[in-house]
N, C-alpha and C positions, 0 to 999 in steps of 0.2 A: 278701643281709644277713640273721643270723636273727632272729628277733622276740623280744628285749630287755625285758622290762619288768620295773622295782621296781615292787612292791606302797606305795606312800608311805604312813605314819601319818597319816591327816585329823587328827590332836589330835596332831602333834609341838608345829605352830605355838604350838599353846595351852600346853601342858605348858610350852613350852621360856618364855614370858610366865610364867606363875604358877612355874616353878623360880626364874627371875630376880627376877622383883617379890616371892617372898617365901620365898625361898629354903630349900624342901623338900631334902633331901639325896637321897631315898629316890625319889625321883623317876624315870622310867623316860627313858631317851634313845635319839638314833639315830645311829650315830657315821659319819660319811661314806664313801662308797661310791663307789671307780670302777669299770667295767666295760671292758675291754677284747676286741673279738673279734679274733684273728689267725687266719692260712691252717687252723692246725689244732685250736684249744682255744681257750676262753674264759675270760678270766683276771678275776678278782674280789678287788679292793684294798678293806680297813676298816681305817682307823685306828681303831686299838682302845688308844692308848698306855695304860703303868697298869694294863691287864689283864695276868694271868700266863695262859697257854696252858691250864693244866687247867681254867679258867672261862669257856673258851668252846666252844661244842658246832657243828661243822657238819656239817648232814646233806641229803641227797637224799630228794624224796619225792615222787610225781607231777608230775615234770621243775619241780621247786621248790626253788629251795635254802636254805636259813636257816641262817641262822646266828646263834645266840644265845649269851648269855654274864651276866655280873655285874662291876660293879665297885664292890668295897668300899667301904663309909663309911672314913674315916681318920679314929678316934678323937681329938677336940680331948684336947690337954695340959690341967690345969688352970690352969699360967699363961701362956696362951698367948689372945689377943684376937684377932679378925678383923677385919681391915679390910676385905677382901673376900674372897667366895668366888664362883667361876662353872666351876670344876669340876664335872662331873656325875657322880651316884654312881646305883648301883641299873641294874636287868635293862635288855638292848637286847633287839631281834633284829631283823632286816635281812630280806628273800624279795627271791629273782628268781627271775622265771619264766623258766626255760631252755627249749632247742628242745627235740622230743621224739626221743627216743631213744636220750637221757646215760643212758649207766650208771654207774649210781653209787658198783661197782667201781673206776673208773679215778679218777674224781675225789682231788686230794690239797689239804692244806693245809700252810701253813710258818708262821712266824712269825716275824717280825727286827724288830726296832727299832719295835715299838709300831704294825705293817701286818702285818696277819694276809692272805696271799694264798692265793687257791683257783683251783686249773688245774683246768679240766671240758675231759676231750678232746674233740672233736665227735664225734661219733656218723658212722662213713661213710657215709652218705647226706647229711651237711650239707658233707660235704668237696668242694670243688667240682673238677669234672675235666676235664682237657684232652683234647679227641675231635679228632683229627689228621682233617686232612681232605685224602683222597686223590685223586688226580687221572685 
């Protein structure tokens, strides 16, 4: 199993408390993230509903997958009165440490129904090889 670790934002809980308590619309947020290791690749899925793909950036730098983007604040109509607002707006960034040797040119990303899927092929060294035992 490869060593995968997300770098959690130490201030996420505090910002969420502040956002929910004081309703700051431009507060940064951290979308939910799932990481699955398969035989030949690593799949990262990030829930970002309401964000258009043009507002998302996916990069690989020094074996770190960096996904960032922005959910724009929806302007209020003058005749609307909010009874409750829990939607998060503003910028986000998620980082995932990848195994050494990832070729950034082979990473691909797609967006469907509010979920960004990033596929990271494992380097040849990281794929287990079955060795035949001879008699």
